[in-house]
GULOZA-537455 format. One record per residue (C-alpha): residue number from 1; chain; x, y, z. Coordinates in nm, 2 decimals. Layout:
GULOZA-537455
ATOM, n, chain, x, y, z
ATOM, NUM, A, X, Y, Z
...
end
This chain:
GULOZA-537455
ATOM, n, chain, x, y, z
ATOM, 1, A, 17.98, -11.67, 4.49
ATOM, 2, A, 17.91, -11.97, 4.33
ATOM, 3, A, 17.62, -12.08, 4.46
ATOM, 4, A, 17.49, -11.73, 4.33
ATOM, 5, A, 17.58, -11.77, 3.99
ATOM, 6, A, 17.42, -12.13, 4.03
ATOM, 7, A, 17.10, -12.01, 4.15
ATOM, 8, A, 17.09, -11.74, 3.93
ATOM, 9, A, 17.15, -11.95, 3.65
ATOM, 10, A, 16.88, -12.18, 3.73
ATOM, 11, A, 16.67, -11.86, 3.76
ATOM, 12, A, 16.73, -11.78, 3.42
ATOM, 13, A, 16.64, -12.18, 3.30
ATOM, 14, A, 16.30, -12.13, 3.47
ATOM, 15, A, 16.23, -11.78, 3.30
ATOM, 16, A, 16.29, -11.95, 2.95
ATOM, 17, A, 16.14, -12.30, 3.00
ATOM, 18, A, 15.77, -12.14, 3.01
ATOM, 19, A, 15.84, -11.95, 2.68
ATOM, 20, A, 16.03, -12.31, 2.50
ATOM, 21, A, 15.67, -12.46, 2.62
ATOM, 22, A, 15.45, -12.22, 2.50
ATOM, 23, A, 15.63, -12.20, 2.15
ATOM, 24, A, 15.58, -12.59, 2.15
ATOM, 25, A, 15.20, -12.64, 2.25
ATOM, 26, A, 15.10, -12.29, 2.03
ATOM, 27, A, 14.81, -12.27, 1.80
ATOM, 28, A, 14.77, -12.62, 1.66
ATOM, 29, A, 14.48, -12.51, 1.45
ATOM, 30, A, 14.74, -12.24, 1.28
ATOM, 31, A, 14.93, -12.46, 1.19
ATOM, 32, A, 14.67, -12.68, 1.04
ATOM, 33, A, 14.57, -12.39, 0.86
ATOM, 34, A, 14.90, -12.32, 0.73
ATOM, 35, A, 14.93, -12.66, 0.56
ATOM, 36, A, 14.59, -12.62, 0.43
ATOM, 37, A, 14.68, -12.33, 0.29
ATOM, 38, A, 15.01, -12.47, 0.15
ATOM, 39, A, 14.82, -12.74, -0.01
ATOM, 40, A, 14.58, -12.51, -0.16
ATOM, 41, A, 14.86, -12.33, -0.34
ATOM, 42, A, 14.95, -12.67, -0.47
ATOM, 43, A, 14.63, -12.75, -0.61
ATOM, 44, A, 14.54, -12.44, -0.76
ATOM, 45, A, 14.88, -12.47, -0.98
ATOM, 46, A, 14.77, -12.83, -1.07
ATOM, 47, A, 14.45, -12.63, -1.23
ATOM, 48, A, 14.40, -12.64, -1.62
ATOM, 49, A, 14.53, -12.28, -1.75
ATOM, 50, A, 14.17, -12.15, -1.79
ATOM, 51, A, 14.06, -12.20, -1.43
ATOM, 52, A, 14.38, -11.95, -1.32
ATOM, 53, A, 14.33, -11.68, -1.63
ATOM, 54, A, 13.98, -11.69, -1.83
ATOM, 55, A, 14.18, -11.46, -2.08
ATOM, 56, A, 14.42, -11.78, -2.17
ATOM, 57, A, 14.13, -12.00, -2.19
ATOM, 58, A, 14.03, -11.90, -2.56
ATOM, 59, A, 14.41, -11.99, -2.71
ATOM, 60, A, 14.41, -12.31, -2.53
ATOM, 61, A, 14.08, -12.41, -2.71
ATOM, 62, A, 14.21, -12.25, -3.05
ATOM, 63, A, 14.52, -12.46, -3.02
ATOM, 64, A, 14.34, -12.77, -2.92
ATOM, 65, A, 14.12, -12.73, -3.24
ATOM, 66, A, 14.36, -12.70, -3.50
ATOM, 67, A, 14.31, -12.96, -3.81
ATOM, 68, A, 13.96, -12.99, -3.72
ATOM, 69, A, 13.65, -12.90, -3.90
ATOM, 70, A, 13.33, -12.83, -3.69
ATOM, 71, A, 12.97, -12.90, -3.93
ATOM, 72, A, 12.67, -12.77, -3.81
ATOM, 73, A, 12.37, -12.91, -4.00
ATOM, 74, A, 12.01, -12.72, -3.93
ATOM, 75, A, 11.72, -12.96, -3.83
ATOM, 76, A, 11.52, -12.90, -4.16
ATOM, 77, A, 11.82, -13.07, -4.34
ATOM, 78, A, 11.85, -13.34, -4.09
ATOM, 79, A, 11.42, -13.40, -4.15
ATOM, 80, A, 11.43, -13.40, -4.52
ATOM, 81, A, 11.55, -13.73, -4.55
ATOM, 82, A, 11.23, -13.88, -4.36
ATOM, 83, A, 11.00, -13.73, -4.62
ATOM, 84, A, 11.21, -13.88, -4.95
ATOM, 85, A, 10.95, -14.16, -4.91
ATOM, 86, A, 10.66, -13.94, -5.03
ATOM, 87, A, 10.78, -13.93, -5.41
ATOM, 88, A, 10.65, -14.20, -5.61
ATOM, 89, A, 10.77, -14.26, -6.02
ATOM, 90, A, 10.62, -14.18, -6.32
ATOM, 91, A, 10.51, -14.44, -6.49
ATOM, 92, A, 10.58, -14.54, -6.88
ATOM, 93, A, 10.20, -14.47, -6.93
ATOM, 94, A, 10.17, -14.15, -6.78
ATOM, 95, A, 10.51, -13.99, -6.95
ATOM, 96, A, 10.36, -14.10, -7.27
ATOM, 97, A, 10.01, -13.93, -7.22
ATOM, 98, A, 10.19, -13.63, -7.11
ATOM, 99, A, 10.41, -13.64, -7.41
ATOM, 100, A, 10.07, -13.65, -7.59
ATOM, 101, A, 9.90, -13.36, -7.44
ATOM, 102, A, 10.26, -13.20, -7.45
ATOM, 103, A, 10.23, -13.23, -7.85
ATOM, 104, A, 9.88, -13.11, -7.90
ATOM, 105, A, 9.92, -12.84, -7.71
ATOM, 106, A, 10.22, -12.73, -7.90
ATOM, 107, A, 10.06, -12.79, -8.24
ATOM, 108, A, 9.77, -12.60, -8.12
ATOM, 109, A, 9.97, -12.28, -8.00
ATOM, 110, A, 10.14, -12.29, -8.33
ATOM, 111, A, 9.81, -12.28, -8.56
ATOM, 112, A, 9.64, -12.03, -8.30
ATOM, 113, A, 9.89, -11.83, -8.18
ATOM, 114, A, 9.71, -11.56, -7.92
ATOM, 115, A, 9.80, -11.19, -7.99
ATOM, 116, A, 9.73, -11.12, -7.61
ATOM, 117, A, 10.06, -11.27, -7.51
ATOM, 118, A, 10.30, -11.16, -7.79
ATOM, 119, A, 10.19, -10.96, -8.11
ATOM, 120, A, 10.00, -10.60, -8.08
ATOM, 121, A, 9.65, -10.58, -8.19
ATOM, 122, A, 9.75, -10.38, -8.45
ATOM, 123, A, 10.00, -10.62, -8.62
ATOM, 124, A, 9.83, -10.97, -8.60
ATOM, 125, A, 9.72, -11.01, -8.94
ATOM, 126, A, 9.39, -11.20, -8.84
ATOM, 127, A, 9.26, -10.81, -8.72
ATOM, 128, A, 9.09, -10.67, -8.95
ATOM, 129, A, 8.90, -10.45, -8.74
ATOM, 130, A, 8.92, -10.07, -8.91
ATOM, 131, A, 8.80, -9.85, -8.55
ATOM, 132, A, 9.11, -9.95, -8.34
ATOM, 133, A, 9.19, -9.74, -8.04
ATOM, 134, A, 8.84, -9.70, -7.85
ATOM, 135, A, 8.71, -9.39, -7.80
ATOM, 136, A, 8.34, -9.26, -7.96
ATOM, 137, A, 8.11, -9.44, -8.16
ATOM, 138, A, 8.21, -9.62, -8.48
ATOM, 139, A, 8.00, -9.61, -8.82
ATOM, 140, A, 7.78, -9.92, -8.66
ATOM, 141, A, 7.70, -9.71, -8.37
ATOM, 142, A, 7.85, -9.92, -8.10
ATOM, 143, A, 8.10, -9.79, -7.89
ATOM, 144, A, 8.47, -9.84, -8.07
ATOM, 145, A, 8.71, -10.10, -7.93
ATOM, 146, A, 8.44, -10.28, -7.76
ATOM, 147, A, 8.35, -10.63, -7.82
ATOM, 148, A, 8.00, -10.55, -7.96
ATOM, 149, A, 8.13, -10.33, -8.22
ATOM, 150, A, 8.39, -10.60, -8.35
ATOM, 151, A, 8.14, -10.86, -8.36
ATOM, 152, A, 7.92, -10.60, -8.55
ATOM, 153, A, 8.20, -10.57, -8.83
ATOM, 154, A, 8.27, -10.93, -8.85
ATOM, 155, A, 7.91, -10.96, -8.92
ATOM, 156, A, 7.89, -10.71, -9.20
ATOM, 157, A, 8.23, -10.81, -9.36
ATOM, 158, A, 8.08, -11.19, -9.38
ATOM, 159, A, 7.78, -11.04, -9.56
ATOM, 160, A, 8.00, -10.84, -9.78
ATOM, 161, A, 7.90, -10.51, -9.65
ATOM, 162, A, 8.25, -10.36, -9.61
ATOM, 163, A, 8.17, -9.97, -9.64
ATOM, 164, A, 7.88, -9.74, -9.56
ATOM, 165, A, 7.60, -9.76, -9.57
ATOM, 166, A, 7.67, -10.10, -9.34
ATOM, 167, A, 7.36, -10.35, -9.38
ATOM, 168, A, 7.41, -10.42, -8.99
ATOM, 169, A, 7.46, -10.15, -8.71
ATOM, 170, A, 7.32, -10.09, -8.36
ATOM, 171, A, 6.96, -10.07, -8.51
ATOM, 172, A, 6.91, -10.32, -8.69
ATOM, 173, A, 7.08, -10.58, -8.49
ATOM, 174, A, 7.00, -10.50, -8.13
ATOM, 175, A, 6.80, -10.20, -8.13
ATOM, 176, A, 6.76, -10.02, -7.79
ATOM, 177, A, 7.01, -10.21, -7.62
ATOM, 178, A, 7.37, -10.22, -7.74
ATOM, 179, A, 7.54, -10.40, -7.43
ATOM, 180, A, 7.66, -10.78, -7.48
ATOM, 181, A, 7.38, -10.87, -7.26
ATOM, 182, A, 7.13, -10.81, -7.46
ATOM, 183, A, 7.22, -10.97, -7.80
ATOM, 184, A, 7.09, -11.33, -7.70
ATOM, 185, A, 6.71, -11.15, -7.62
ATOM, 186, A, 6.76, -10.95, -7.98
ATOM, 187, A, 6.84, -11.22, -8.15
ATOM, 188, A, 6.56, -11.41, -8.04
ATOM, 189, A, 6.30, -11.11, -8.10
ATOM, 190, A, 6.42, -11.09, -8.45
ATOM, 191, A, 6.35, -11.48, -8.49
ATOM, 192, A, 6.70, -11.56, -8.57
ATOM, 193, A, 6.87, -11.92, -8.48
ATOM, 194, A, 7.00, -11.92, -8.14
ATOM, 195, A, 7.18, -12.29, -8.08
ATOM, 196, A, 7.40, -12.46, -7.83
ATOM, 197, A, 7.59, -12.60, -8.16
ATOM, 198, A, 7.87, -12.38, -8.28
ATOM, 199, A, 7.92, -12.27, -8.67
ATOM, 200, A, 8.17, -12.07, -8.84
ATOM, 201, A, 8.09, -11.70, -8.85
ATOM, 202, A, 7.86, -11.73, -8.53
ATOM, 203, A, 7.84, -11.51, -8.25
ATOM, 204, A, 7.94, -11.67, -7.94
ATOM, 205, A, 7.75, -11.52, -7.66
ATOM, 206, A, 7.95, -11.54, -7.35
ATOM, 207, A, 7.90, -11.48, -6.98
ATOM, 208, A, 8.00, -11.13, -6.82
ATOM, 209, A, 7.84, -10.94, -7.09
ATOM, 210, A, 8.08, -11.03, -7.40
ATOM, 211, A, 8.03, -11.13, -7.72
ATOM, 212, A, 8.27, -11.32, -7.96
ATOM, 213, A, 8.33, -11.41, -8.32
ATOM, 214, A, 8.35, -11.78, -8.41
ATOM, 215, A, 8.65, -11.82, -8.63
ATOM, 216, A, 8.67, -12.23, -8.63
ATOM, 217, A, 8.50, -12.53, -8.49
ATOM, 218, A, 8.77, -12.80, -8.42
ATOM, 219, A, 8.71, -13.20, -8.39
ATOM, 220, A, 8.75, -13.23, -8.05
ATOM, 221, A, 8.46, -12.95, -7.87
ATOM, 222, A, 8.65, -12.66, -7.86
ATOM, 223, A, 8.61, -12.35, -8.10
ATOM, 224, A, 8.86, -12.08, -8.19
ATOM, 225, A, 8.70, -11.74, -8.12
ATOM, 226, A, 8.84, -11.43, -8.24
ATOM, 227, A, 8.74, -11.12, -8.01
ATOM, 228, A, 8.82, -10.74, -7.89
ATOM, 229, A, 8.84, -10.60, -7.53
ATOM, 230, A, 8.89, -10.92, -7.38
ATOM, 231, A, 9.26, -11.03, -7.33
ATOM, 232, A, 9.37, -10.64, -7.46
ATOM, 233, A, 9.18, -10.35, -7.36
ATOM, 234, A, 9.04, -10.23, -7.65
ATOM, 235, A, 9.24, -10.48, -7.85
ATOM, 236, A, 9.20, -10.79, -8.04
ATOM, 237, A, 9.31, -11.13, -7.94
ATOM, 238, A, 9.22, -11.49, -8.00
ATOM, 239, A, 9.20, -11.81, -7.81
ATOM, 240, A, 9.06, -12.17, -7.79
ATOM, 241, A, 8.71, -12.23, -7.56
ATOM, 242, A, 8.51, -12.55, -7.50
ATOM, 243, A, 8.20, -12.52, -7.69
ATOM, 244, A, 8.05, -12.59, -7.37
ATOM, 245, A, 8.15, -12.31, -7.22
ATOM, 246, A, 7.94, -12.07, -7.47
ATOM, 247, A, 7.60, -11.97, -7.35
ATOM, 248, A, 7.46, -11.97, -7.68
ATOM, 249, A, 7.62, -11.94, -8.05
ATOM, 250, A, 7.41, -11.68, -8.21
ATOM, 251, A, 7.43, -11.74, -8.61
ATOM, 252, A, 7.44, -11.47, -8.86
ATOM, 253, A, 7.13, -11.29, -8.91
ATOM, 254, A, 6.92, -11.29, -9.23
end
């Protein structure tokens, strides 16, 4: 009976021994994989928060920038400094010249204010033309409010003819052609003086079918002219122009 028990005990040991050996030799690869996975878990835990949870990255970034400022400068602003050397200083002589020009311009503007920029033609005291507003023929038989009718009126005024019958009209000044482009030819046909030298009371025959009245001859080569239908449609204005810019000066008829 003792032998049977011993043999049974050895049989049980034989049955257990392979299983034990099987466990001890079991899957080295799985053990390595398990260790790698455990190491990966610790590595992931060591990463920054935003690598684990993207929603936390903004909060982390905001906290880290508290108390700092971010300034963005456009490229055009940065490049402006490179161009600053193109500016040059004005010399004292240039400043003095600019001052003289400004004073001369202010004096001229004070003496010869143009109604075309600030004063309605009907309110300008220098405007004595009696047929304002345009439309139809005036008693001088030019169209009212046109440059030719205004100049014809001034020629009559200077001749002392300020009421009907007028001395000068379309028939006696420019018969057959009332437009301003024909005035110089009419003067030459009459034998009246035509000159490049301005005088007060002359007709300034301009380009672009326009005539004006010479109010004053200045000493600097300029003249003051009065005109209608130039700066203001069918209205009065005056300006300073170079005498050399006038095609011809038609002296008062005789």
